PyMOL Python script that loads the backbone (N, CA, C, O; Angstrom):
from pymol import cmd

cmd.read_pdbstr("""\
ATOM      1  N   MET A   1       5.092 -10.448 -14.639  1.00  0.00           N
ATOM      2  CA  MET A   1       5.709 -10.568 -13.342  1.00  0.00           C
ATOM      3  C   MET A   1       6.703 -11.721 -13.399  1.00  0.00           C
ATOM      4  O   MET A   1       6.331 -12.884 -13.551  1.00  0.00           O
ATOM      5  N   LYS A   2       7.944 -11.371 -13.275  1.00  0.00           N
ATOM      6  CA  LYS A   2       9.036 -12.313 -13.487  1.00  0.00           C
ATOM      7  C   LYS A   2       8.966 -13.539 -12.580  1.00  0.00           C
ATOM      8  O   LYS A   2       9.244 -14.651 -13.029  1.00  0.00           O
ATOM      9  N   PHE A   3       8.603 -13.356 -11.330  1.00  0.00           N
ATOM     10  CA  PHE A   3       8.625 -14.459 -10.377  1.00  0.00           C
ATOM     11  C   PHE A   3       7.235 -14.975 -10.033  1.00  0.00           C
ATOM     12  O   PHE A   3       7.047 -15.608  -8.994  1.00  0.00           O
ATOM     13  N   LYS A   4       6.267 -14.711 -10.890  1.00  0.00           N
ATOM     14  CA  LYS A   4       4.877 -15.055 -10.616  1.00  0.00           C
ATOM     15  C   LYS A   4       4.694 -16.542 -10.307  1.00  0.00           C
ATOM     16  O   LYS A   4       3.873 -16.891  -9.460  1.00  0.00           O
ATOM     17  N   ASN A   5       5.425 -17.404 -10.961  1.00  0.00           N
ATOM     18  CA  ASN A   5       5.267 -18.842 -10.771  1.00  0.00           C
ATOM     19  C   ASN A   5       6.238 -19.413  -9.736  1.00  0.00           C
ATOM     20  O   ASN A   5       6.285 -20.626  -9.536  1.00  0.00           O
ATOM     21  N   ASP A   6       7.004 -18.554  -9.085  1.00  0.00           N
ATOM     22  CA  ASP A   6       7.938 -18.986  -8.053  1.00  0.00           C
ATOM     23  C   ASP A   6       7.202 -18.972  -6.713  1.00  0.00           C
ATOM     24  O   ASP A   6       6.797 -17.906  -6.248  1.00  0.00           O
ATOM     25  N   PRO A   7       7.022 -20.142  -6.081  1.00  0.00           N
ATOM     26  CA  PRO A   7       6.244 -20.189  -4.837  1.00  0.00           C
ATOM     27  C   PRO A   7       6.894 -19.463  -3.657  1.00  0.00           C
ATOM     28  O   PRO A   7       6.249 -19.272  -2.626  1.00  0.00           O
ATOM     29  N   SER A   8       8.138 -19.061  -3.788  1.00  0.00           N
ATOM     30  CA  SER A   8       8.774 -18.343  -2.686  1.00  0.00           C
ATOM     31  C   SER A   8       8.433 -16.857  -2.702  1.00  0.00           C
ATOM     32  O   SER A   8       8.832 -16.117  -1.803  1.00  0.00           O
ATOM     33  N   PHE A   9       7.697 -16.418  -3.721  1.00  0.00           N
ATOM     34  CA  PHE A   9       7.259 -15.023  -3.814  1.00  0.00           C
ATOM     35  C   PHE A   9       5.745 -14.955  -3.708  1.00  0.00           C
ATOM     36  O   PHE A   9       5.036 -15.807  -4.242  1.00  0.00           O
ATOM     37  N   LYS A  10       5.257 -13.933  -3.014  1.00  0.00           N
ATOM     38  CA  LYS A  10       3.817 -13.664  -2.956  1.00  0.00           C
ATOM     39  C   LYS A  10       3.581 -12.315  -3.609  1.00  0.00           C
ATOM     40  O   LYS A  10       4.341 -11.368  -3.407  1.00  0.00           O
ATOM     41  N   TYR A  11       2.533 -12.244  -4.382  1.00  0.00           N
ATOM     42  CA  TYR A  11       2.195 -10.998  -5.057  1.00  0.00           C
ATOM     43  C   TYR A  11       0.825 -10.509  -4.620  1.00  0.00           C
ATOM     44  O   TYR A  11      -0.091 -11.296  -4.379  1.00  0.00           O
ATOM     45  N   LEU A  12       0.711  -9.216  -4.525  1.00  0.00           N
ATOM     46  CA  LEU A  12      -0.592  -8.574  -4.417  1.00  0.00           C
ATOM     47  C   LEU A  12      -0.642  -7.586  -5.574  1.00  0.00           C
ATOM     48  O   LEU A  12       0.132  -6.629  -5.614  1.00  0.00           O
ATOM     49  N   VAL A  13      -1.533  -7.813  -6.495  1.00  0.00           N
ATOM     50  CA  VAL A  13      -1.719  -6.870  -7.594  1.00  0.00           C
ATOM     51  C   VAL A  13      -2.732  -5.847  -7.096  1.00  0.00           C
ATOM     52  O   VAL A  13      -3.914  -6.144  -6.924  1.00  0.00           O
ATOM     53  N   PHE A  14      -2.241  -4.646  -6.870  1.00  0.00           N
ATOM     54  CA  PHE A  14      -3.069  -3.585  -6.303  1.00  0.00           C
ATOM     55  C   PHE A  14      -3.279  -2.506  -7.356  1.00  0.00           C
ATOM     56  O   PHE A  14      -2.308  -1.895  -7.800  1.00  0.00           O
ATOM     57  N   PRO A  15      -4.520  -2.254  -7.768  1.00  0.00           N
ATOM     58  CA  PRO A  15      -4.811  -1.352  -8.890  1.00  0.00           C
ATOM     59  C   PRO A  15      -4.794   0.137  -8.508  1.00  0.00           C
ATOM     60  O   PRO A  15      -5.797   0.830  -8.678  1.00  0.00           O
ATOM     61  N   ILE A  16      -3.685   0.615  -8.004  1.00  0.00           N
ATOM     62  CA  ILE A  16      -3.643   1.992  -7.525  1.00  0.00           C
ATOM     63  C   ILE A  16      -3.907   3.002  -8.642  1.00  0.00           C
ATOM     64  O   ILE A  16      -4.440   4.083  -8.390  1.00  0.00           O
ATOM     65  N   GLY A  17      -3.541   2.657  -9.859  1.00  0.00           N
ATOM     66  CA  GLY A  17      -3.773   3.555 -10.988  1.00  0.00           C
ATOM     67  C   GLY A  17      -5.245   3.733 -11.337  1.00  0.00           C
ATOM     68  O   GLY A  17      -5.605   4.656 -12.067  1.00  0.00           O
ATOM     69  N   LYS A  18      -6.084   2.864 -10.824  1.00  0.00           N
ATOM     70  CA  LYS A  18      -7.519   2.935 -11.109  1.00  0.00           C
ATOM     71  C   LYS A  18      -8.310   3.476  -9.917  1.00  0.00           C
ATOM     72  O   LYS A  18      -9.510   3.227  -9.797  1.00  0.00           O
ATOM     73  N   TRP A  19      -7.634   4.212  -9.043  1.00  0.00           N
ATOM     74  CA  TRP A  19      -8.299   4.690  -7.827  1.00  0.00           C
ATOM     75  C   TRP A  19      -9.518   5.556  -8.130  1.00  0.00           C
ATOM     76  O   TRP A  19     -10.505   5.504  -7.396  1.00  0.00           O
ATOM     77  N   ARG A  20      -9.466   6.344  -9.190  1.00  0.00           N
ATOM     78  CA  ARG A  20     -10.608   7.227  -9.497  1.00  0.00           C
ATOM     79  C   ARG A  20     -11.862   6.419  -9.828  1.00  0.00           C
ATOM     80  O   ARG A  20     -12.979   6.830  -9.515  1.00  0.00           O
ATOM     81  N   LYS A  21     -11.660   5.273 -10.460  1.00  0.00           N
ATOM     82  CA  LYS A  21     -12.786   4.403 -10.810  1.00  0.00           C
ATOM     83  C   LYS A  21     -13.389   3.768  -9.548  1.00  0.00           C
ATOM     84  O   LYS A  21     -14.601   3.564  -9.471  1.00  0.00           O
ATOM     85  N   HIS A  22     -12.542   3.459  -8.568  1.00  0.00           N
ATOM     86  CA  HIS A  22     -12.988   2.776  -7.361  1.00  0.00           C
ATOM     87  C   HIS A  22     -13.520   3.722  -6.285  1.00  0.00           C
ATOM     88  O   HIS A  22     -14.319   3.318  -5.441  1.00  0.00           O
ATOM     89  N   ILE A  23     -13.082   4.966  -6.315  1.00  0.00           N
ATOM     90  CA  ILE A  23     -13.501   5.916  -5.290  1.00  0.00           C
ATOM     91  C   ILE A  23     -14.310   7.020  -5.969  1.00  0.00           C
ATOM     92  O   ILE A  23     -13.754   8.004  -6.456  1.00  0.00           O
ATOM     93  N   GLN A  24     -15.619   6.842  -5.994  1.00  0.00           N
ATOM     94  CA  GLN A  24     -16.487   7.825  -6.632  1.00  0.00           C
ATOM     95  C   GLN A  24     -16.681   9.051  -5.746  1.00  0.00           C
ATOM     96  O   GLN A  24     -16.643  10.184  -6.224  1.00  0.00           O
ATOM     97  N   ILE A  25     -16.890   8.816  -4.461  1.00  0.00           N
ATOM     98  CA  ILE A  25     -17.036   9.898  -3.491  1.00  0.00           C
ATOM     99  C   ILE A  25     -15.757   9.907  -2.669  1.00  0.00           C
ATOM    100  O   ILE A  25     -15.458   8.940  -1.969  1.00  0.00           O
ATOM    101  N   ARG A  26     -15.010  10.985  -2.752  1.00  0.00           N
ATOM    102  CA  ARG A  26     -13.685  11.028  -2.142  1.00  0.00           C
ATOM    103  C   ARG A  26     -13.745  11.499  -0.699  1.00  0.00           C
ATOM    104  O   ARG A  26     -13.701  12.693  -0.405  1.00  0.00           O
ATOM    105  N   THR A  27     -13.847  10.520   0.187  1.00  0.00           N
ATOM    106  CA  THR A  27     -13.803  10.788   1.619  1.00  0.00           C
ATOM    107  C   THR A  27     -12.665   9.967   2.212  1.00  0.00           C
ATOM    108  O   THR A  27     -12.170   9.037   1.575  1.00  0.00           O
ATOM    109  N   ALA A  28     -12.256  10.303   3.411  1.00  0.00           N
ATOM    110  CA  ALA A  28     -11.195   9.549   4.076  1.00  0.00           C
ATOM    111  C   ALA A  28     -11.598   8.082   4.235  1.00  0.00           C
ATOM    112  O   ALA A  28     -10.761   7.190   4.099  1.00  0.00           O
ATOM    113  N   GLU A  29     -12.860   7.835   4.520  1.00  0.00           N
ATOM    114  CA  GLU A  29     -13.335   6.466   4.697  1.00  0.00           C
ATOM    115  C   GLU A  29     -13.232   5.676   3.395  1.00  0.00           C
ATOM    116  O   GLU A  29     -12.802   4.522   3.403  1.00  0.00           O
ATOM    117  N   LYS A  30     -13.621   6.287   2.285  1.00  0.00           N
ATOM    118  CA  LYS A  30     -13.557   5.604   0.989  1.00  0.00           C
ATOM    119  C   LYS A  30     -12.111   5.338   0.576  1.00  0.00           C
ATOM    120  O   LYS A  30     -11.805   4.276   0.033  1.00  0.00           O
ATOM    121  N   VAL A  31     -11.241   6.278   0.826  1.00  0.00           N
ATOM    122  CA  VAL A  31      -9.818   6.081   0.509  1.00  0.00           C
ATOM    123  C   VAL A  31      -9.268   4.942   1.364  1.00  0.00           C
ATOM    124  O   VAL A  31      -8.512   4.103   0.873  1.00  0.00           O
ATOM    125  N   GLY A  32      -9.645   4.914   2.641  1.00  0.00           N
ATOM    126  CA  GLY A  32      -9.218   3.834   3.525  1.00  0.00           C
ATOM    127  C   GLY A  32      -9.689   2.472   3.045  1.00  0.00           C
ATOM    128  O   GLY A  32      -8.939   1.498   3.089  1.00  0.00           O
ATOM    129  N   GLU A  33     -10.935   2.407   2.587  1.00  0.00           N
ATOM    130  CA  GLU A  33     -11.472   1.155   2.039  1.00  0.00           C
ATOM    131  C   GLU A  33     -10.689   0.712   0.808  1.00  0.00           C
ATOM    132  O   GLU A  33     -10.413  -0.475   0.633  1.00  0.00           O
ATOM    133  N   PHE A  34     -10.335   1.664  -0.035  1.00  0.00           N
ATOM    134  CA  PHE A  34      -9.586   1.339  -1.246  1.00  0.00           C
ATOM    135  C   PHE A  34      -8.219   0.753  -0.912  1.00  0.00           C
ATOM    136  O   PHE A  34      -7.793  -0.221  -1.534  1.00  0.00           O
ATOM    137  N   PHE A  35      -7.530   1.338   0.065  1.00  0.00           N
ATOM    138  CA  PHE A  35      -6.187   0.894   0.421  1.00  0.00           C
ATOM    139  C   PHE A  35      -6.174  -0.337   1.333  1.00  0.00           C
ATOM    140  O   PHE A  35      -5.117  -0.940   1.526  1.00  0.00           O
ATOM    141  N   LYS A  36      -7.312  -0.720   1.893  1.00  0.00           N
ATOM    142  CA  LYS A  36      -7.362  -1.818   2.868  1.00  0.00           C
ATOM    143  C   LYS A  36      -6.701  -3.107   2.378  1.00  0.00           C
ATOM    144  O   LYS A  36      -5.932  -3.691   3.142  1.00  0.00           O
ATOM    145  N   PRO A  37      -6.946  -3.586   1.161  1.00  0.00           N
ATOM    146  CA  PRO A  37      -6.278  -4.822   0.735  1.00  0.00           C
ATOM    147  C   PRO A  37      -4.744  -4.710   0.761  1.00  0.00           C
ATOM    148  O   PRO A  37      -4.056  -5.668   1.115  1.00  0.00           O
ATOM    149  N   LEU A  38      -4.224  -3.556   0.390  1.00  0.00           N
ATOM    150  CA  LEU A  38      -2.781  -3.341   0.431  1.00  0.00           C
ATOM    151  C   LEU A  38      -2.282  -3.367   1.868  1.00  0.00           C
ATOM    152  O   LEU A  38      -1.311  -4.057   2.178  1.00  0.00           O
ATOM    153  N   PHE A  39      -2.940  -2.618   2.746  1.00  0.00           N
ATOM    154  CA  PHE A  39      -2.512  -2.562   4.143  1.00  0.00           C
ATOM    155  C   PHE A  39      -2.624  -3.932   4.816  1.00  0.00           C
ATOM    156  O   PHE A  39      -1.745  -4.314   5.588  1.00  0.00           O
ATOM    157  N   ASP A  40      -3.692  -4.668   4.530  1.00  0.00           N
ATOM    158  CA  ASP A  40      -3.860  -6.004   5.117  1.00  0.00           C
ATOM    159  C   ASP A  40      -2.749  -6.947   4.656  1.00  0.00           C
ATOM    160  O   ASP A  40      -2.202  -7.704   5.458  1.00  0.00           O
ATOM    161  N   PHE A  41      -2.418  -6.899   3.371  1.00  0.00           N
ATOM    162  CA  PHE A  41      -1.344  -7.739   2.833  1.00  0.00           C
ATOM    163  C   PHE A  41      -0.020  -7.402   3.503  1.00  0.00           C
ATOM    164  O   PHE A  41       0.700  -8.296   3.949  1.00  0.00           O
ATOM    165  N   LEU A  42       0.299  -6.124   3.572  1.00  0.00           N
ATOM    166  CA  LEU A  42       1.560  -5.703   4.183  1.00  0.00           C
ATOM    167  C   LEU A  42       1.610  -6.079   5.657  1.00  0.00           C
ATOM    168  O   LEU A  42       2.624  -6.593   6.128  1.00  0.00           O
ATOM    169  N   ASP A  43       0.537  -5.832   6.384  1.00  0.00           N
ATOM    170  CA  ASP A  43       0.496  -6.166   7.806  1.00  0.00           C
ATOM    171  C   ASP A  43       0.744  -7.660   8.026  1.00  0.00           C
ATOM    172  O   ASP A  43       1.517  -8.041   8.905  1.00  0.00           O
ATOM    173  N   ALA A  44       0.092  -8.496   7.232  1.00  0.00           N
ATOM    174  CA  ALA A  44       0.237  -9.950   7.385  1.00  0.00           C
ATOM    175  C   ALA A  44       1.663 -10.404   7.078  1.00  0.00           C
ATOM    176  O   ALA A  44       2.241 -11.198   7.821  1.00  0.00           O
ATOM    177  N   GLU A  45       2.220  -9.901   5.993  1.00  0.00           N
ATOM    178  CA  GLU A  45       3.573 -10.322   5.607  1.00  0.00           C
ATOM    179  C   GLU A  45       4.620  -9.842   6.605  1.00  0.00           C
ATOM    180  O   GLU A  45       5.520 -10.595   6.975  1.00  0.00           O
ATOM    181  N   LEU A  46       4.505  -8.598   7.037  1.00  0.00           N
ATOM    182  CA  LEU A  46       5.474  -8.066   7.996  1.00  0.00           C
ATOM    183  C   LEU A  46       5.332  -8.744   9.357  1.00  0.00           C
ATOM    184  O   LEU A  46       6.333  -8.981  10.034  1.00  0.00           O
ATOM    185  N   ALA A  47       4.107  -9.057   9.764  1.00  0.00           N
ATOM    186  CA  ALA A  47       3.880  -9.767  11.030  1.00  0.00           C
ATOM    187  C   ALA A  47       4.487 -11.166  10.988  1.00  0.00           C
ATOM    188  O   ALA A  47       4.895 -11.704  12.017  1.00  0.00           O
ATOM    189  N   ALA A  48       4.543 -11.748   9.797  1.00  0.00           N
ATOM    190  CA  ALA A  48       5.129 -13.081   9.629  1.00  0.00           C
ATOM    191  C   ALA A  48       6.653 -13.016   9.485  1.00  0.00           C
ATOM    192  O   ALA A  48       7.311 -14.040   9.299  1.00  0.00           O
ATOM    193  N   GLY A  49       7.206 -11.799   9.573  1.00  0.00           N
ATOM    194  CA  GLY A  49       8.657 -11.643   9.473  1.00  0.00           C
ATOM    195  C   GLY A  49       9.183 -11.617   8.047  1.00  0.00           C
ATOM    196  O   GLY A  49      10.383 -11.772   7.817  1.00  0.00           O
ATOM    197  N   GLU A  50       8.293 -11.422   7.103  1.00  0.00           N
ATOM    198  CA  GLU A  50       8.694 -11.395   5.695  1.00  0.00           C
ATOM    199  C   GLU A  50       9.107  -9.986   5.281  1.00  0.00           C
ATOM    200  O   GLU A  50       8.705  -9.000   5.899  1.00  0.00           O
ATOM    201  N   CYS A  51       9.903  -9.909   4.240  1.00  0.00           N
ATOM    202  CA  CYS A  51      10.264  -8.628   3.632  1.00  0.00           C
ATOM    203  C   CYS A  51       9.237  -8.311   2.560  1.00  0.00           C
ATOM    204  O   CYS A  51       8.634  -9.213   1.979  1.00  0.00           O
ATOM    205  N   VAL A  52       9.042  -7.032   2.303  1.00  0.00           N
ATOM    206  CA  VAL A  52       8.041  -6.605   1.322  1.00  0.00           C
ATOM    207  C   VAL A  52       8.672  -5.584   0.386  1.00  0.00           C
ATOM    208  O   VAL A  52       9.373  -4.673   0.827  1.00  0.00           O
ATOM    209  N   LEU A  53       8.421  -5.742  -0.899  1.00  0.00           N
ATOM    210  CA  LEU A  53       8.851  -4.785  -1.908  1.00  0.00           C
ATOM    211  C   LEU A  53       7.602  -4.239  -2.582  1.00  0.00           C
ATOM    212  O   LEU A  53       6.771  -4.999  -3.078  1.00  0.00           O
ATOM    213  N   ILE A  54       7.475  -2.931  -2.596  1.00  0.00           N
ATOM    214  CA  ILE A  54       6.360  -2.298  -3.298  1.00  0.00           C
ATOM    215  C   ILE A  54       6.922  -1.768  -4.609  1.00  0.00           C
ATOM    216  O   ILE A  54       7.858  -0.968  -4.615  1.00  0.00           O
ATOM    217  N   HIS A  55       6.346  -2.219  -5.720  1.00  0.00           N
ATOM    218  CA  HIS A  55       6.880  -1.891  -7.035  1.00  0.00           C
ATOM    219  C   HIS A  55       5.740  -1.581  -7.995  1.00  0.00           C
ATOM    220  O   HIS A  55       4.687  -2.217  -7.954  1.00  0.00           O
ATOM    221  N   CYS A  56       5.961  -0.600  -8.854  1.00  0.00           N
ATOM    222  CA  CYS A  56       4.972  -0.244  -9.874  1.00  0.00           C
ATOM    223  C   CYS A  56       5.365  -0.936 -11.179  1.00  0.00           C
ATOM    224  O   CYS A  56       6.404  -0.633 -11.765  1.00  0.00           O
ATOM    225  N   LEU A  57       4.538  -1.852 -11.618  1.00  0.00           N
ATOM    226  CA  LEU A  57       4.824  -2.631 -12.823  1.00  0.00           C
ATOM    227  C   LEU A  57       4.960  -1.752 -14.061  1.00  0.00           C
ATOM    228  O   LEU A  57       5.776  -2.036 -14.937  1.00  0.00           O
ATOM    229  N   THR A  58       4.172  -0.695 -14.137  1.00  0.00           N
ATOM    230  CA  THR A  58       4.183   0.135 -15.340  1.00  0.00           C
ATOM    231  C   THR A  58       5.187   1.282 -15.272  1.00  0.00           C
ATOM    232  O   THR A  58       5.431   1.960 -16.270  1.00  0.00           O
ATOM    233  N   GLY A  59       5.765   1.494 -14.102  1.00  0.00           N
ATOM    234  CA  GLY A  59       6.695   2.616 -13.966  1.00  0.00           C
ATOM    235  C   GLY A  59       5.995   3.959 -14.009  1.00  0.00           C
ATOM    236  O   GLY A  59       6.571   4.952 -14.452  1.00  0.00           O
ATOM    237  N   ALA A  60       4.745   3.992 -13.546  1.00  0.00           N
ATOM    238  CA  ALA A  60       3.941   5.213 -13.621  1.00  0.00           C
ATOM    239  C   ALA A  60       4.087   6.098 -12.386  1.00  0.00           C
ATOM    240  O   ALA A  60       3.314   7.039 -12.206  1.00  0.00           O
ATOM    241  N   HIS A  61       5.051   5.812 -11.552  1.00  0.00           N
ATOM    242  CA  HIS A  61       5.341   6.621 -10.357  1.00  0.00           C
ATOM    243  C   HIS A  61       4.222   6.606  -9.325  1.00  0.00           C
ATOM    244  O   HIS A  61       4.127   7.524  -8.510  1.00  0.00           O
ATOM    245  N   LEU A  62       3.386   5.597  -9.343  1.00  0.00           N
ATOM    246  CA  LEU A  62       2.342   5.490  -8.335  1.00  0.00           C
ATOM    247  C   LEU A  62       2.821   4.703  -7.127  1.00  0.00           C
ATOM    248  O   LEU A  62       2.149   4.669  -6.097  1.00  0.00           O
ATOM    249  N   VAL A  63       3.979   4.072  -7.252  1.00  0.00           N
ATOM    250  CA  VAL A  63       4.537   3.309  -6.137  1.00  0.00           C
ATOM    251  C   VAL A  63       4.831   4.225  -4.951  1.00  0.00           C
ATOM    252  O   VAL A  63       4.748   3.799  -3.799  1.00  0.00           O
ATOM    253  N   GLU A  64       5.170   5.462  -5.229  1.00  0.00           N
ATOM    254  CA  GLU A  64       5.437   6.401  -4.137  1.00  0.00           C
ATOM    255  C   GLU A  64       4.184   6.614  -3.298  1.00  0.00           C
ATOM    256  O   GLU A  64       4.254   6.661  -2.070  1.00  0.00           O
ATOM    257  N   THR A  65       3.053   6.741  -3.955  1.00  0.00           N
ATOM    258  CA  THR A  65       1.790   6.927  -3.246  1.00  0.00           C
ATOM    259  C   THR A  65       1.486   5.712  -2.382  1.00  0.00           C
ATOM    260  O   THR A  65       1.115   5.854  -1.217  1.00  0.00           O
ATOM    261  N   ALA A  66       1.642   4.520  -2.945  1.00  0.00           N
ATOM    262  CA  ALA A  66       1.385   3.296  -2.186  1.00  0.00           C
ATOM    263  C   ALA A  66       2.370   3.163  -1.028  1.00  0.00           C
ATOM    264  O   ALA A  66       1.983   2.764   0.071  1.00  0.00           O
ATOM    265  N   GLY A  67       3.628   3.491  -1.260  1.00  0.00           N
ATOM    266  CA  GLY A  67       4.640   3.393  -0.214  1.00  0.00           C
ATOM    267  C   GLY A  67       4.403   4.353   0.930  1.00  0.00           C
ATOM    268  O   GLY A  67       4.464   3.958   2.094  1.00  0.00           O
ATOM    269  N   ILE A  68       4.132   5.607   0.617  1.00  0.00           N
ATOM    270  CA  ILE A  68       3.895   6.601   1.663  1.00  0.00           C
ATOM    271  C   ILE A  68       2.597   6.288   2.417  1.00  0.00           C
ATOM    272  O   ILE A  68       2.559   6.401   3.642  1.00  0.00           O
ATOM    273  N   ALA A  69       1.550   5.902   1.714  1.00  0.00           N
ATOM    274  CA  ALA A  69       0.294   5.538   2.380  1.00  0.00           C
ATOM    275  C   ALA A  69       0.523   4.363   3.327  1.00  0.00           C
ATOM    276  O   ALA A  69      -0.042   4.326   4.421  1.00  0.00           O
ATOM    277  N   SER A  70       1.344   3.409   2.912  1.00  0.00           N
ATOM    278  CA  SER A  70       1.642   2.250   3.753  1.00  0.00           C
ATOM    279  C   SER A  70       2.412   2.651   4.997  1.00  0.00           C
ATOM    280  O   SER A  70       2.128   2.157   6.088  1.00  0.00           O
ATOM    281  N   LEU A  71       3.380   3.536   4.846  1.00  0.00           N
ATOM    282  CA  LEU A  71       4.146   3.999   6.004  1.00  0.00           C
ATOM    283  C   LEU A  71       3.260   4.758   6.985  1.00  0.00           C
ATOM    284  O   LEU A  71       3.359   4.558   8.196  1.00  0.00           O
ATOM    285  N   VAL A  72       2.403   5.620   6.474  1.00  0.00           N
ATOM    286  CA  VAL A  72       1.514   6.393   7.336  1.00  0.00           C
ATOM    287  C   VAL A  72       0.540   5.449   8.048  1.00  0.00           C
ATOM    288  O   VAL A  72       0.225   5.645   9.221  1.00  0.00           O
ATOM    289  N   SER A  73       0.073   4.442   7.344  1.00  0.00           N
ATOM    290  CA  SER A  73      -0.844   3.477   7.951  1.00  0.00           C
ATOM    291  C   SER A  73      -0.153   2.664   9.041  1.00  0.00           C
ATOM    292  O   SER A  73      -0.753   2.377  10.077  1.00  0.00           O
ATOM    293  N   ALA A  74       1.100   2.294   8.814  1.00  0.00           N
ATOM    294  CA  ALA A  74       1.832   1.450   9.765  1.00  0.00           C
ATOM    295  C   ALA A  74       2.260   2.225  11.008  1.00  0.00           C
ATOM    296  O   ALA A  74       2.331   1.658  12.098  1.00  0.00           O
ATOM    297  N   ALA A  75       2.539   3.495  10.853  1.00  0.00           N
ATOM    298  CA  ALA A  75       3.036   4.304  11.966  1.00  0.00           C
ATOM    299  C   ALA A  75       2.328   5.644  11.969  1.00  0.00           C
ATOM    300  O   ALA A  75       2.924   6.661  11.614  1.00  0.00           O
ATOM    301  N   PRO A  76       1.057   5.659  12.366  1.00  0.00           N
ATOM    302  CA  PRO A  76       0.313   6.931  12.332  1.00  0.00           C
ATOM    303  C   PRO A  76       1.020   8.007  13.156  1.00  0.00           C
ATOM    304  O   PRO A  76       1.610   7.727  14.200  1.00  0.00           O
ATOM    305  N   LEU A  77       0.948   9.199  12.677  1.00  0.00           N
ATOM    306  CA  LEU A  77       1.574  10.322  13.364  1.00  0.00           C
ATOM    307  C   LEU A  77       0.709  10.738  14.541  1.00  0.00           C
ATOM    308  O   LEU A  77      -0.518  10.655  14.495  1.00  0.00           O
ATOM    309  N   SER A  78       1.366  11.180  15.581  1.00  0.00           N
ATOM    310  CA  SER A  78       0.638  11.692  16.739  1.00  0.00           C
ATOM    311  C   SER A  78       0.354  13.170  16.509  1.00  0.00           C
ATOM    312  O   SER A  78       0.708  13.733  15.473  1.00  0.00           O
ATOM    313  N   GLU A  79      -0.277  13.773  17.474  1.00  0.00           N
ATOM    314  CA  GLU A  79      -0.538  15.214  17.388  1.00  0.00           C
ATOM    315  C   GLU A  79       0.762  15.965  17.217  1.00  0.00           C
ATOM    316  O   GLU A  79       1.760  15.631  17.856  1.00  0.00           O
ATOM    317  N   PRO A  80       0.768  16.973  16.367  1.00  0.00           N
ATOM    318  CA  PRO A  80       1.996  17.751  16.188  1.00  0.00           C
ATOM    319  C   PRO A  80       2.371  18.476  17.472  1.00  0.00           C
ATOM    320  O   PRO A  80       1.510  18.906  18.240  1.00  0.00           O
ATOM    321  N   GLY A  81       3.632  18.598  17.679  1.00  0.00           N
ATOM    322  CA  GLY A  81       4.108  19.298  18.847  1.00  0.00           C
ATOM    323  C   GLY A  81       5.402  20.012  18.495  1.00  0.00           C
ATOM    324  O   GLY A  81       5.851  19.962  17.350  1.00  0.00           O
ATOM    325  N   PRO A  82       5.995  20.668  19.463  1.00  0.00           N
ATOM    326  CA  PRO A  82       7.235  21.395  19.182  1.00  0.00           C
ATOM    327  C   PRO A  82       8.378  20.448  18.834  1.00  0.00           C
ATOM    328  O   PRO A  82       8.471  19.341  19.363  1.00  0.00           O
ATOM    329  N   VAL A  83       9.219  20.893  17.959  1.00  0.00           N
ATOM    330  CA  VAL A  83      10.396  20.123  17.549  1.00  0.00           C
ATOM    331  C   VAL A  83      11.599  20.673  18.286  1.00  0.00           C
ATOM    332  O   VAL A  83      11.791  21.886  18.373  1.00  0.00           O
ATOM    333  N   GLY A  84      12.413  19.763  18.817  1.00  0.00           N
ATOM    334  CA  GLY A  84      13.662  20.191  19.424  1.00  0.00           C
ATOM    335  C   GLY A  84      13.637  20.371  20.833  1.00  0.00           C
ATOM    336  O   GLY A  84      14.653  20.733  21.427  1.00  0.00           O
TER     337      GLY A  84
END
""", "prot")
cmd.dss("prot")
cmd.show_as("cartoon", "prot")
cmd.util.cbc("prot")
cmd.orient("prot")
């Protein structure tokens, strides 16, 4: 991590690639528990007016999962209704 020792940056190392190891029984509650540290970090930083970058260190394309889960968590969808 290039800026690990720079105090102006905060990091959360989130092991999204190891989700299968952490979630033995795949329920919505267990998935929510797994993502909680990520959501808590994002909520705190955004509430403090900070910018947040979600990045996959290994380039394994798991950042999309973390990003979409974060967006859904931040702005839950309401009941579907007619469009237009």
